CHARMM-style PDB file with segment names, atoms N, HN, CA, C and O in Angstrom:
ATOM      1  N   UNK     1      10.501  -8.855  -6.511  1.00  0.00      PROA
ATOM      2  CA  UNK     1       9.758  -7.838  -5.329  1.00  0.00      PROA
ATOM      3  C   UNK     1       9.859  -8.237  -3.999  1.00  0.00      PROA
ATOM      4  O   UNK     1       9.571  -9.394  -3.692  1.00  0.00      PROA
ATOM      5  N   UNK     2      10.286  -7.305  -3.049  1.00  0.00      PROA
ATOM      6  HN  UNK     2      10.520  -6.366  -3.299  1.00  0.00      PROA
ATOM      7  CA  UNK     2      10.057  -7.554  -1.685  1.00  0.00      PROA
ATOM      8  C   UNK     2       8.341  -7.652  -1.571  1.00  0.00      PROA
ATOM      9  O   UNK     2       7.410  -7.118  -2.173  1.00  0.00      PROA
ATOM     10  N   UNK     3       8.472  -8.693  -0.392  1.00  0.00      PROA
ATOM     11  HN  UNK     3       9.229  -9.127   0.097  1.00  0.00      PROA
ATOM     12  CA  UNK     3       6.824  -9.195   0.255  1.00  0.00      PROA
ATOM     13  C   UNK     3       6.150  -7.986   0.197  1.00  0.00      PROA
ATOM     14  O   UNK     3       5.256  -7.802  -0.629  1.00  0.00      PROA
ATOM     15  N   UNK     4       6.614  -6.858   1.270  1.00  0.00      PROA
ATOM     16  HN  UNK     4       7.340  -7.008   1.941  1.00  0.00      PROA
ATOM     17  CA  UNK     4       5.950  -5.700   1.296  1.00  0.00      PROA
ATOM     18  C   UNK     4       5.514  -4.688   0.064  1.00  0.00      PROA
ATOM     19  O   UNK     4       4.533  -3.953   0.183  1.00  0.00      PROA
ATOM     20  N   UNK     5       6.103  -4.708  -0.800  1.00  0.00      PROA
ATOM     21  HN  UNK     5       6.899  -5.305  -0.897  1.00  0.00      PROA
ATOM     22  CA  UNK     5       6.093  -4.291  -1.931  1.00  0.00      PROA
ATOM     23  C   UNK     5       4.853  -5.104  -2.692  1.00  0.00      PROA
ATOM     24  O   UNK     5       4.015  -4.407  -3.264  1.00  0.00      PROA
ATOM     25  N   UNK     6       4.705  -6.567  -2.720  1.00  0.00      PROA
ATOM     26  HN  UNK     6       5.386  -7.133  -2.255  1.00  0.00      PROA
ATOM     27  CA  UNK     6       3.517  -7.224  -3.182  1.00  0.00      PROA
ATOM     28  C   UNK     6       2.333  -6.624  -2.855  1.00  0.00      PROA
ATOM     29  O   UNK     6       1.541  -6.303  -3.740  1.00  0.00      PROA
ATOM     30  N   UNK     7       2.051  -6.380  -1.393  1.00  0.00      PROA
ATOM     31  HN  UNK     7       2.694  -6.641  -0.674  1.00  0.00      PROA
ATOM     32  CA  UNK     7       1.459  -5.902  -0.674  1.00  0.00      PROA
ATOM     33  C   UNK     7       0.681  -4.205  -1.044  1.00  0.00      PROA
ATOM     34  O   UNK     7      -0.474  -3.784  -0.981  1.00  0.00      PROA
ATOM     35  N   UNK     8       1.949  -3.621  -1.419  1.00  0.00      PROA
ATOM     36  HN  UNK     8       2.887  -3.963  -1.471  1.00  0.00      PROA
ATOM     37  CA  UNK     8       1.684  -2.059  -1.500  1.00  0.00      PROA
ATOM     38  C   UNK     8       1.205  -2.067  -3.217  1.00  0.00      PROA
ATOM     39  O   UNK     8       0.514  -1.118  -3.587  1.00  0.00      PROA
ATOM     40  N   UNK     9       1.471  -2.825  -3.934  1.00  0.00      PROA
ATOM     41  HN  UNK     9       2.032  -3.596  -3.634  1.00  0.00      PROA
ATOM     42  CA  UNK     9       1.282  -2.591  -5.410  1.00  0.00      PROA
ATOM     43  C   UNK     9      -0.161  -2.655  -5.766  1.00  0.00      PROA
ATOM     44  O   UNK     9      -0.522  -3.662  -6.375  1.00  0.00      PROA
ATOM     45  N   UNK    10      -1.001  -1.789  -5.499  1.00  0.00      PROA
ATOM     46  HN  UNK    10      -0.708  -0.971  -5.005  1.00  0.00      PROA
ATOM     47  CA  UNK    10      -2.496  -1.714  -5.698  1.00  0.00      PROA
ATOM     48  C   UNK    10      -2.548  -2.027  -7.368  1.00  0.00      PROA
ATOM     49  O   UNK    10      -2.981  -3.125  -7.718  1.00  0.00      PROA
ATOM     50  N   UNK    11      -2.266  -1.410  -8.016  1.00  0.00      PROA
ATOM     51  HN  UNK    11      -1.914  -0.518  -7.732  1.00  0.00      PROA
ATOM     52  CA  UNK    11      -2.392  -1.780  -9.572  1.00  0.00      PROA
ATOM     53  C   UNK    11      -1.800  -2.775 -10.265  1.00  0.00      PROA
ATOM     54  O   UNK    11      -2.064  -3.030 -11.440  1.00  0.00      PROA
ATOM     55  N   UNK    12      -1.047  -3.326  -9.628  1.00  0.00      PROA
ATOM     56  HN  UNK    12      -0.833  -3.119  -8.673  1.00  0.00      PROA
ATOM     57  CA  UNK    12      -0.165  -4.731  -9.854  1.00  0.00      PROA
ATOM     58  C   UNK    12       0.825  -4.443 -10.873  1.00  0.00      PROA
ATOM     59  O   UNK    12       1.313  -5.423 -11.435  1.00  0.00      PROA
ATOM     60  N   UNK    13       1.200  -3.340 -11.206  1.00  0.00      PROA
ATOM     61  HN  UNK    13       0.803  -2.544 -10.749  1.00  0.00      PROA
ATOM     62  CA  UNK    13       1.977  -2.899 -12.229  1.00  0.00      PROA
ATOM     63  C   UNK    13       3.875  -3.324 -12.086  1.00  0.00      PROA
ATOM     64  O   UNK    13       4.752  -3.282 -12.950  1.00  0.00      PROA
ATOM     65  N   UNK    14       3.930  -3.663 -10.806  1.00  0.00      PROA
ATOM     66  HN  UNK    14       3.218  -3.697 -10.105  1.00  0.00      PROA
ATOM     67  CA  UNK    14       5.126  -3.961 -10.559  1.00  0.00      PROA
ATOM     68  C   UNK    14       5.981  -3.251  -9.773  1.00  0.00      PROA
ATOM     69  O   UNK    14       7.042  -3.713  -9.354  1.00  0.00      PROA
ATOM     70  N   UNK    15       5.454  -1.811  -9.481  1.00  0.00      PROA
ATOM     71  HN  UNK    15       4.592  -1.436  -9.821  1.00  0.00      PROA
ATOM     72  CA  UNK    15       5.795  -0.760  -8.771  1.00  0.00      PROA
ATOM     73  C   UNK    15       4.987  -0.010  -7.866  1.00  0.00      PROA
ATOM     74  O   UNK    15       3.840   0.317  -8.171  1.00  0.00      PROA
ATOM     75  N   UNK    16       5.528   0.294  -6.734  1.00  0.00      PROA
ATOM     76  HN  UNK    16       6.459   0.027  -6.485  1.00  0.00      PROA
ATOM     77  CA  UNK    16       4.790   1.036  -5.699  1.00  0.00      PROA
ATOM     78  C   UNK    16       5.169   2.573  -6.222  1.00  0.00      PROA
ATOM     79  O   UNK    16       6.260   3.129  -6.347  1.00  0.00      PROA
ATOM     80  N   UNK    17       4.215   2.890  -6.400  1.00  0.00      PROA
ATOM     81  HN  UNK    17       3.328   2.439  -6.299  1.00  0.00      PROA
ATOM     82  CA  UNK    17       4.360   4.571  -6.486  1.00  0.00      PROA
ATOM     83  C   UNK    17       3.205   5.572  -6.131  1.00  0.00      PROA
ATOM     84  O   UNK    17       2.156   5.081  -5.713  1.00  0.00      PROA
ATOM     85  N   UNK    18       3.292   6.740  -6.242  1.00  0.00      PROA
ATOM     86  HN  UNK    18       4.144   7.139  -6.581  1.00  0.00      PROA
ATOM     87  CA  UNK    18       2.167   7.587  -5.619  1.00  0.00      PROA
ATOM     88  C   UNK    18       0.567   7.188  -5.678  1.00  0.00      PROA
ATOM     89  O   UNK    18      -0.269   7.393  -4.798  1.00  0.00      PROA
ATOM     90  N   UNK    19       0.359   6.506  -7.077  1.00  0.00      PROA
ATOM     91  HN  UNK    19       1.038   6.340  -7.792  1.00  0.00      PROA
ATOM     92  CA  UNK    19      -1.291   6.206  -7.052  1.00  0.00      PROA
ATOM     93  C   UNK    19      -1.310   5.084  -6.003  1.00  0.00      PROA
ATOM     94  O   UNK    19      -2.282   4.951  -5.260  1.00  0.00      PROA
ATOM     95  N   UNK    20      -0.232   4.272  -5.940  1.00  0.00      PROA
ATOM     96  HN  UNK    20       0.558   4.380  -6.543  1.00  0.00      PROA
ATOM     97  CA  UNK    20      -0.830   2.965  -5.030  1.00  0.00      PROA
ATOM     98  C   UNK    20      -1.184   3.481  -3.446  1.00  0.00      PROA
ATOM     99  O   UNK    20      -1.978   2.986  -2.647  1.00  0.00      PROA
ATOM    100  N   UNK    21      -0.415   4.504  -3.317  1.00  0.00      PROA
ATOM    101  HN  UNK    21       0.230   4.906  -3.966  1.00  0.00      PROA
ATOM    102  CA  UNK    21      -0.248   4.980  -1.674  1.00  0.00      PROA
ATOM    103  C   UNK    21      -1.763   5.890  -1.764  1.00  0.00      PROA
ATOM    104  O   UNK    21      -2.606   5.871  -0.867  1.00  0.00      PROA
ATOM    105  N   UNK    22      -1.874   6.606  -2.940  1.00  0.00      PROA
ATOM    106  HN  UNK    22      -1.189   6.622  -3.669  1.00  0.00      PROA
ATOM    107  CA  UNK    22      -3.380   7.361  -2.795  1.00  0.00      PROA
ATOM    108  C   UNK    22      -4.558   6.635  -2.744  1.00  0.00      PROA
ATOM    109  O   UNK    22      -5.541   7.060  -2.136  1.00  0.00      PROA
ATOM    110  N   UNK    23      -4.542   5.370  -3.447  1.00  0.00      PROA
ATOM    111  HN  UNK    23      -3.744   5.025  -3.941  1.00  0.00      PROA
ATOM    112  CA  UNK    23      -5.254   4.237  -3.380  1.00  0.00      PROA
ATOM    113  C   UNK    23      -5.544   4.054  -2.099  1.00  0.00      PROA
ATOM    114  O   UNK    23      -6.722   4.127  -1.749  1.00  0.00      PROA
ATOM    115  N   UNK    24      -4.571   3.795  -1.208  1.00  0.00      PROA
ATOM    116  HN  UNK    24      -3.615   3.736  -1.492  1.00  0.00      PROA
ATOM    117  CA  UNK    24      -4.689   2.888   0.256  1.00  0.00      PROA
ATOM    118  C   UNK    24      -5.381   4.186   1.140  1.00  0.00      PROA
ATOM    119  O   UNK    24      -6.379   3.983   1.832  1.00  0.00      PROA
ATOM    120  N   UNK    25      -4.839   5.348   1.059  1.00  0.00      PROA
ATOM    121  HN  UNK    25      -4.028   5.513   0.497  1.00  0.00      PROA
ATOM    122  CA  UNK    25      -5.630   6.586   1.608  1.00  0.00      PROA
ATOM    123  C   UNK    25      -6.926   6.504   1.324  1.00  0.00      PROA
ATOM    124  O   UNK    25      -7.818   6.554   2.172  1.00  0.00      PROA
ATOM    125  N   UNK    26      -7.128   6.345  -0.163  1.00  0.00      PROA
ATOM    126  HN  UNK    26      -6.404   6.305  -0.852  1.00  0.00      PROA
ATOM    127  CA  UNK    26      -8.820   6.665  -0.152  1.00  0.00      PROA
ATOM    128  C   UNK    26      -9.689   5.910   0.770  1.00  0.00      PROA
ATOM    129  O   UNK    26     -10.684   6.228   1.421  1.00  0.00      PROA
ATOM    130  N   UNK    27      -8.936   4.675   0.618  1.00  0.00      PROA
ATOM    131  HN  UNK    27      -8.128   4.416   0.089  1.00  0.00      PROA
ATOM    132  CA  UNK    27      -9.590   3.515   1.384  1.00  0.00      PROA
ATOM    133  C   UNK    27      -9.993   3.730   2.836  1.00  0.00      PROA
ATOM    134  O   UNK    27     -10.917   3.151   3.407  1.00  0.00      PROA
ATOM    135  N   UNK    28      -9.139   4.680   3.376  1.00  0.00      PROA
ATOM    136  HN  UNK    28      -8.388   5.151   2.912  1.00  0.00      PROA
ATOM    137  CA  UNK    28      -9.016   4.322   4.875  1.00  0.00      PROA
ATOM    138  C   UNK    28     -10.032   4.257   5.917  1.00  0.00      PROA
ATOM    139  O   UNK    28     -10.864   5.131   6.160  1.00  0.00      PROA
ATOM    140  N   UNK    29      -9.896   3.199   6.477  1.00  0.00      PROA
ATOM    141  HN  UNK    29      -9.221   2.489   6.280  1.00  0.00      PROA
ATOM    142  CA  UNK    29     -11.214   3.414   7.294  1.00  0.00      PROA
ATOM    143  C   UNK    29     -12.268   1.944   7.121  1.00  0.00      PROA
ATOM    144  O   UNK    29     -13.081   1.469   7.913  1.00  0.00      PROA
ATOM    145  N   UNK    30     -11.909   1.561   5.940  1.00  0.00      PROA
ATOM    146  HN  UNK    30     -11.248   1.947   5.297  1.00  0.00      PROA
ATOM    147  CA  UNK    30     -12.270   0.303   5.605  1.00  0.00      PROA
ATOM    148  C   UNK    30     -12.003  -0.959   5.846  1.00  0.00      PROA
ATOM    149  O   UNK    30     -10.807  -1.110   6.097  1.00  0.00      PROA
ATOM    150  N   UNK    31     -12.924  -2.420   5.890  1.00  0.00      PROA
ATOM    151  HN  UNK    31     -13.895  -2.298   5.686  1.00  0.00      PROA
ATOM    152  CA  UNK    31     -12.144  -3.492   6.189  1.00  0.00      PROA
ATOM    153  C   UNK    31     -11.613  -4.073   5.287  1.00  0.00      PROA
ATOM    154  O   UNK    31     -12.180  -4.086   4.194  1.00  0.00      PROA
ATOM    155  N   UNK    32     -10.291  -4.773   5.473  1.00  0.00      PROA
ATOM    156  HN  UNK    32      -9.831  -4.763   6.361  1.00  0.00      PROA
ATOM    157  CA  UNK    32      -9.605  -5.023   4.345  1.00  0.00      PROA
ATOM    158  C   UNK    32      -9.947  -6.786   4.143  1.00  0.00      PROA
ATOM    159  O   UNK    32     -10.038  -7.542   5.110  1.00  0.00      PROA
ATOM    160  N   UNK    33     -10.070  -7.130   3.028  1.00  0.00      PROA
ATOM    161  HN  UNK    33      -9.996  -6.516   2.243  1.00  0.00      PROA
ATOM    162  CA  UNK    33     -10.205  -8.478   2.802  1.00  0.00      PROA
ATOM    163  C   UNK    33      -9.260  -9.429   2.398  1.00  0.00      PROA
ATOM    164  O   UNK    33      -8.388  -9.075   1.603  1.00  0.00      PROA
ATOM    165  N   UNK    34      -9.303 -10.998   2.969  1.00  0.00      PROA
ATOM    166  HN  UNK    34     -10.011 -11.285   3.614  1.00  0.00      PROA
ATOM    167  CA  UNK    34      -8.004 -11.625   2.834  1.00  0.00      PROA
ATOM    168  C   UNK    34      -7.096 -11.362   1.636  1.00  0.00      PROA
ATOM    169  O   UNK    34      -7.557 -11.112   0.523  1.00  0.00      PROA
ATOM    170  N   UNK    35      -5.726 -11.428   1.913  1.00  0.00      PROA
ATOM    171  HN  UNK    35      -5.351 -11.631   2.817  1.00  0.00      PROA
ATOM    172  CA  UNK    35      -5.119 -10.984   1.005  1.00  0.00      PROA
ATOM    173  C   UNK    35      -5.227  -9.167   0.089  1.00  0.00      PROA
ATOM    174  O   UNK    35      -4.649  -8.849  -0.950  1.00  0.00      PROA
ATOM    175  N   UNK    36      -5.945  -8.501   0.749  1.00  0.00      PROA
ATOM    176  HN  UNK    36      -6.415  -8.759   1.593  1.00  0.00      PROA
ATOM    177  CA  UNK    36      -5.938  -7.053   0.322  1.00  0.00      PROA
ATOM    178  C   UNK    36      -4.713  -6.639   0.215  1.00  0.00      PROA
ATOM    179  O   UNK    36      -3.953  -6.714   1.180  1.00  0.00      PROA
ATOM    180  N   UNK    37      -4.305  -6.115  -1.021  1.00  0.00      PROA
ATOM    181  HN  UNK    37      -4.922  -6.054  -1.805  1.00  0.00      PROA
ATOM    182  CA  UNK    37      -3.004  -5.344  -1.547  1.00  0.00      PROA
ATOM    183  C   UNK    37      -2.692  -4.024  -0.522  1.00  0.00      PROA
ATOM    184  O   UNK    37      -1.636  -3.473  -0.212  1.00  0.00      PROA
ATOM    185  N   UNK    38      -4.034  -3.791  -0.162  1.00  0.00      PROA
ATOM    186  HN  UNK    38      -4.892  -4.239  -0.414  1.00  0.00      PROA
ATOM    187  CA  UNK    38      -3.865  -2.224   0.581  1.00  0.00      PROA
ATOM    188  C   UNK    38      -3.412  -2.414   2.219  1.00  0.00      PROA
ATOM    189  O   UNK    38      -3.003  -1.502   2.938  1.00  0.00      PROA
ATOM    190  N   UNK    39      -3.561  -3.577   2.542  1.00  0.00      PROA
ATOM    191  HN  UNK    39      -3.894  -4.317   1.959  1.00  0.00      PROA
ATOM    192  CA  UNK    39      -3.613  -3.933   3.995  1.00  0.00      PROA
ATOM    193  C   UNK    39      -2.165  -4.072   4.435  1.00  0.00      PROA
ATOM    194  O   UNK    39      -1.931  -5.178   4.923  1.00  0.00      PROA
ATOM    195  N   UNK    40      -1.311  -3.380   4.397  1.00  0.00      PROA
ATOM    196  HN  UNK    40      -1.502  -2.482   4.001  1.00  0.00      PROA
ATOM    197  CA  UNK    40       0.250  -3.808   4.576  1.00  0.00      PROA
ATOM    198  C   UNK    40       0.810  -4.259   5.798  1.00  0.00      PROA
ATOM    199  O   UNK    40       1.898  -4.826   5.899  1.00  0.00      PROA
ATOM    200  N   UNK    41      -0.191  -3.911   6.984  1.00  0.00      PROA
ATOM    201  HN  UNK    41      -1.075  -3.451   6.901  1.00  0.00      PROA
ATOM    202  CA  UNK    41       0.297  -4.126   7.967  1.00  0.00      PROA
ATOM    203  C   UNK    41      -0.687  -5.363   8.306  1.00  0.00      PROA
ATOM    204  O   UNK    41      -0.356  -5.913   9.357  1.00  0.00      PROA
ATOM    205  N   UNK    42      -1.766  -5.911   7.706  1.00  0.00      PROA
ATOM    206  HN  UNK    42      -2.035  -5.464   6.852  1.00  0.00      PROA
ATOM    207  CA  UNK    42      -2.696  -7.270   8.002  1.00  0.00      PROA
ATOM    208  C   UNK    42      -3.234  -7.187   9.291  1.00  0.00      PROA
ATOM    209  O   UNK    42      -3.404  -8.185   9.991  1.00  0.00      PROA
ATOM    210  N   UNK    43      -3.581  -5.754   9.730  1.00  0.00      PROA
ATOM    211  HN  UNK    43      -3.443  -4.944   9.161  1.00  0.00      PROA
ATOM    212  CA  UNK    43      -4.629  -6.290  10.589  1.00  0.00      PROA
ATOM    213  C   UNK    43      -5.957  -6.007  10.711  1.00  0.00      PROA
ATOM    214  O   UNK    43      -6.688  -5.762  11.671  1.00  0.00      PROA
ATOM    215  N   UNK    44      -6.157  -6.120   9.200  1.00  0.00      PROA
ATOM    216  HN  UNK    44      -5.564  -6.320   8.421  1.00  0.00      PROA
ATOM    217  CA  UNK    44      -7.737  -6.293   8.728  1.00  0.00      PROA
ATOM    218  C   UNK    44      -8.662  -4.992   8.493  1.00  0.00      PROA
ATOM    219  O   UNK    44      -9.831  -4.978   8.108  1.00  0.00      PROA
ATOM    220  N   UNK    45      -7.788  -3.847   8.843  1.00  0.00      PROA
ATOM    221  HN  UNK    45      -6.838  -3.858   9.155  1.00  0.00      PROA
ATOM    222  CA  UNK    45      -8.400  -2.636   8.373  1.00  0.00      PROA
ATOM    223  C   UNK    45      -7.415  -1.484   7.593  1.00  0.00      PROA
ATOM    224  O   UNK    45      -6.338  -1.145   8.084  1.00  0.00      PROA
ATOM    225  N   UNK    46      -7.806  -1.064   6.621  1.00  0.00      PROA
ATOM    226  HN  UNK    46      -8.681  -1.339   6.222  1.00  0.00      PROA
ATOM    227  CA  UNK    46      -7.212  -0.198   6.037  1.00  0.00      PROA
ATOM    228  C   UNK    46      -6.900   0.936   6.517  1.00  0.00      PROA
ATOM    229  O   UNK    46      -7.884   1.599   6.845  1.00  0.00      PROA
ATOM    230  N   UNK    47      -5.630   1.554   6.734  1.00  0.00      PROA
ATOM    231  HN  UNK    47      -4.831   1.015   6.468  1.00  0.00      PROA
ATOM    232  CA  UNK    47      -5.362   3.128   7.804  1.00  0.00      PROA
ATOM    233  C   UNK    47      -4.402   3.670   7.357  1.00  0.00      PROA
ATOM    234  O   UNK    47      -3.877   3.136   6.380  1.00  0.00      PROA
ATOM    235  N   UNK    48      -3.874   4.802   7.848  1.00  0.00      PROA
ATOM    236  HN  UNK    48      -4.301   5.236   8.642  1.00  0.00      PROA
ATOM    237  CA  UNK    48      -3.002   5.689   7.296  1.00  0.00      PROA
ATOM    238  C   UNK    48      -1.375   4.941   7.776  1.00  0.00      PROA
ATOM    239  O   UNK    48      -0.267   5.307   7.384  1.00  0.00      PROA
ATOM    240  N   UNK    49      -1.654   3.959   8.606  1.00  0.00      PROA
ATOM    241  HN  UNK    49      -2.554   3.661   8.925  1.00  0.00      PROA
ATOM    242  CA  UNK    49      -0.257   2.930   8.769  1.00  0.00      PROA
ATOM    243  C   UNK    49      -0.023   2.086   7.680  1.00  0.00      PROA
ATOM    244  O   UNK    49       1.139   1.734   7.479  1.00  0.00      PROA
ATOM    245  N   UNK    50      -0.966   1.675   6.900  1.00  0.00      PROA
ATOM    246  HN  UNK    50      -1.910   1.961   7.064  1.00  0.00      PROA
ATOM    247  CA  UNK    50      -0.673   0.911   5.575  1.00  0.00      PROA
ATOM    248  C   UNK    50      -0.069   1.818   4.794  1.00  0.00      PROA
ATOM    249  O   UNK    50       0.915   1.327   4.241  1.00  0.00      PROA
ATOM    250  N   UNK    51      -0.261   2.949   4.523  1.00  0.00      PROA
ATOM    251  HN  UNK    51      -1.060   3.347   4.973  1.00  0.00      PROA
ATOM    252  CA  UNK    51       0.261   4.078   3.453  1.00  0.00      PROA
ATOM    253  C   UNK    51       1.752   4.103   3.919  1.00  0.00      PROA
ATOM    254  O   UNK    51       2.702   4.059   3.137  1.00  0.00      PROA
ATOM    255  N   UNK    52       1.865   4.189   5.436  1.00  0.00      PROA
ATOM    256  HN  UNK    52       1.093   4.225   6.071  1.00  0.00      PROA
ATOM    257  CA  UNK    52       3.119   4.632   5.619  1.00  0.00      PROA
ATOM    258  C   UNK    52       4.196   3.465   5.169  1.00  0.00      PROA
ATOM    259  O   UNK    52       5.185   3.613   4.452  1.00  0.00      PROA
ATOM    260  N   UNK    53       3.762   2.380   5.738  1.00  0.00      PROA
ATOM    261  HN  UNK    53       2.959   2.260   6.321  1.00  0.00      PROA
ATOM    262  CA  UNK    53       4.366   1.208   5.488  1.00  0.00      PROA
ATOM    263  C   UNK    53       4.533   1.364   3.854  1.00  0.00      PROA
ATOM    264  O   UNK    53       5.693   1.187   3.482  1.00  0.00      PROA
ATOM    265  N   UNK    54       3.874   1.571   3.131  1.00  0.00      PROA
ATOM    266  HN  UNK    54       2.932   1.714   3.433  1.00  0.00      PROA
ATOM    267  CA  UNK    54       4.072   1.460   1.564  1.00  0.00      PROA
ATOM    268  C   UNK    54       4.944   2.411   1.129  1.00  0.00      PROA
ATOM    269  O   UNK    54       5.729   2.131   0.223  1.00  0.00      PROA
ATOM    270  N   UNK    55       4.930   3.629   1.696  1.00  0.00      PROA
ATOM    271  HN  UNK    55       4.293   3.856   2.432  1.00  0.00      PROA
ATOM    272  CA  UNK    55       5.967   4.521   1.342  1.00  0.00      PROA
ATOM    273  C   UNK    55       7.249   4.017   1.190  1.00  0.00      PROA
ATOM    274  O   UNK    55       7.949   4.076   0.179  1.00  0.00      PROA
ATOM    275  N   UNK    56       7.609   3.325   2.669  1.00  0.00      PROA
ATOM    276  HN  UNK    56       7.040   3.276   3.490  1.00  0.00      PROA
ATOM    277  CA  UNK    56       9.162   2.749   2.447  1.00  0.00      PROA
ATOM    278  C   UNK    56       9.374   2.182   1.597  1.00  0.00      PROA
ATOM    279  O   UNK    56      10.505   2.228   1.112  1.00  0.00      PROA
ATOM    280  N   UNK    57       8.172   1.232   0.926  1.00  0.00      PROA
ATOM    281  HN  UNK    57       7.253   1.194   1.319  1.00  0.00      PROA
ATOM    282  CA  UNK    57       8.474   0.162  -0.258  1.00  0.00      PROA
ATOM    283  C   UNK    57       8.239   1.010  -1.734  1.00  0.00      PROA
ATOM    284  O   UNK    57       8.104   0.411  -2.801  1.00  0.00      PROA
ATOM    285  N   UNK    58       8.218   2.298  -1.629  1.00  0.00      PROA
ATOM    286  HN  UNK    58       8.328   2.785  -0.762  1.00  0.00      PROA
ATOM    287  CA  UNK    58       8.128   3.009  -3.046  1.00  0.00      PROA
ATOM    288  C   UNK    58       9.380   2.550  -4.012  1.00  0.00      PROA
ATOM    289  O   UNK    58      10.503   2.192  -3.657  1.00  0.00      PROA
ATOM    290  N   UNK    59       8.854   2.668  -5.316  1.00  0.00      PROA
ATOM    291  HN  UNK    59       7.942   2.959  -5.604  1.00  0.00      PROA
ATOM    292  CA  UNK    59       9.665   2.190  -6.145  1.00  0.00      PROA
ATOM    293  C   UNK    59       9.967   3.446  -7.076  1.00  0.00      PROA
ATOM    294  O   UNK    59      10.695   3.439  -8.068  1.00  0.00      PROA
ATOM    295  N   UNK    60       9.384   4.336  -6.646  1.00  0.00      PROA
ATOM    296  HN  UNK    60       8.793   4.342  -5.840  1.00  0.00      PROA
ATOM    297  CA  UNK    60       9.449   5.695  -7.814  1.00  0.00      PROA
ATOM    298  C   UNK    60      10.125   6.688  -6.769  1.00  0.00      PROA
ATOM    299  O   UNK    60      10.060   6.500  -5.554  1.00  0.00      PROA
ATOM    300  N   UNK    61      10.645   7.542  -7.239  1.00  0.00      PROA
ATOM    301  HN  UNK    61      10.698   7.695  -8.226  1.00  0.00      PROA
ATOM    302  CA  UNK    61      11.318   8.664  -6.319  1.00  0.00      PROA
ATOM    303  C   UNK    61      10.111   9.380  -6.024  1.00  0.00      PROA
ATOM    304  O   UNK    61       9.923   9.489  -4.812  1.00  0.00      PROA
ATOM    305  N   UNK    62       9.290   9.870  -6.707  1.00  0.00      PROA
ATOM    306  HN  UNK    62       9.443   9.781  -7.692  1.00  0.00      PROA
ATOM    307  CA  UNK    62       8.032  10.739  -6.105  1.00  0.00      PROA
ATOM    308  C   UNK    62       7.252  10.411  -4.992  1.00  0.00      PROA
ATOM    309  O   UNK    62       6.508  11.213  -4.426  1.00  0.00      PROA
ATOM    310  N   UNK    63       7.396   9.360  -4.704  1.00  0.00      PROA
ATOM    311  HN  UNK    63       8.000   8.709  -5.164  1.00  0.00      PROA
ATOM    312  CA  UNK    63       6.731   9.181  -3.456  1.00  0.00      PROA
ATOM    313  C   UNK    63       7.312   8.604  -1.960  1.00  0.00      PROA
ATOM    314  O   UNK    63       6.689   8.100  -1.026  1.00  0.00      PROA
ATOM    315  N   UNK    64       8.767   8.889  -2.123  1.00  0.00      PROA
ATOM    316  HN  UNK    64       9.273   9.299  -2.882  1.00  0.00      PROA
ATOM    317  CA  UNK    64       9.730   8.856  -1.259  1.00  0.00      PROA
ATOM    318  C   UNK    64       9.313   9.912  -0.136  1.00  0.00      PROA
ATOM    319  O   UNK    64       8.758  10.973  -0.422  1.00  0.00      PROA
ATOM    320  N   UNK    65       9.651   9.500   1.261  1.00  0.00      PROA
ATOM    321  HN  UNK    65      10.101   8.638   1.494  1.00  0.00      PROA
ATOM    322  CA  UNK    65       8.893  10.532   1.956  1.00  0.00      PROA
ATOM    323  C   UNK    65       9.918  11.975   2.062  1.00  0.00      PROA
ATOM    324  OT1 UNK    65       9.497  12.993   2.612  1.00  0.00      PROA
TER     325      UNK     65
END
């Protein structure tokens, strides 16, 4: 799995899909913990940019842009 996908796979099932993106969006504006899988850009805050990064890592067609 690509490094980015490791951060975007919120439910740790080996795939990045719509529910992972939705989990990131639901946490927008909250601080990230160290190694937080929702913080794809590593800036310490969960933002819409993390979701955008993770859409590019999607392994399922339904979350392609």
